[in-house]
C-alpha positions in Angstrom: -7.8 13.6 2.2 -4.1 13.3 1.2 -3.5 11.4 -2.0 -2.0 7.9 -1.5 0.9 8.5 -3.9 2.0 11.5 -1.8 1.9 9.4 1.4 3.8 6.5 -0.2 6.5 8.9 -1.4 6.9 10.3 2.1 7.1 6.8 3.5 9.7 5.8 0.9 11.9 8.9 0.8 11.5 11.1 3.9 14.2 10.1 6.4 12.3 11.8 9.2 9.1 9.8 8.6 10.0 6.4 10.1 8.2 3.4 11.4 6.9 0.0 10.5 4.4 0.7 7.7 1.7 -1.7 6.3 -0.9 -1.1 3.6 -4.2 -2.9 3.2 -5.4 -3.3 -0.3 -8.6 -4.6 -1.8 -8.2 -8.2 -3.1 -10.9 -8.7 -5.7 -10.4 -12.5 -5.8 -10.9 -12.9 -2.0 -13.3 -10.1 -1.6 -11.3 -8.9 1.4 -8.4 -6.7 2.4 -4.9 -8.0 2.2 -2.1 -6.4 4.3 1.5 -6.1 3.1 4.5 -4.4 4.7 5.6 -1.4 2.7 9.2 -2.6 2.7 8.0 -5.7 0.7 6.3 -3.6 -1.9 8.0 -3.1 -5.3 7.6 0.1 -7.3 8.4 0.4 -11.0 8.7 4.0 -12.4 7.6 2.7 -15.8 4.3 1.6 -14.2 3.2 4.7 -12.2 0.0 4.2 -10.3 0.8 0.6 -9.3 2.9 -1.4 -7.0 3.9 -5.1 -7.0 3.7 -7.3 -3.9 3.2 -11.0 -3.0 -0.4 -11.8 -2.2 -1.5 -14.1 0.6 -1.1 -17.1 -1.7 2.5 -16.2 -2.6 1.8 -14.8 -6.1 3.5 -11.6 -7.2 0.7 -9.3 -8.2 0.4 -5.8 -9.7 -2.0 -3.7 -7.7 -3.3 -0.2 -8.8 -2.8 2.4 -6.1 -6.6 3.1 -6.1 -7.1 -0.3 -4.5 -5.2 0.7 -1.3 -7.8 1.2 1.4 -5.7 1.7 4.6 -2.2 2.6 5.8 -0.8 1.7 9.2 2.3 3.1 11.0 3.5 1.0 13.9 0.1 -0.6 14.0 -1.9 2.6 14.1 -4.2 3.6 11.3 -2.9 6.8 9.7 -4.8 6.9 6.4 -7.9 5.3 5.0 -10.2 5.5 2.0 -13.7 4.2 2.0 -15.0 2.1 -0.9 -17.5 4.1 -2.9 
């Protein structure tokens, strides 16, 4: 399986890899997956291995990349990781 950081880099920087991307991450508080568009995610180079996004309640949260479970491109699942 391709590492999520490589896929996110391609989504962010490869001009030939286009589409509407969404990620689904594990929300520990709700015990459910939350979806967020990649263009609404914020990355900070000083905090590698994480991203920031607004959760379903409108709070800006810092999410470790290992909590990403699925990635969609134009509504189609292109990457997934099962919970161990």
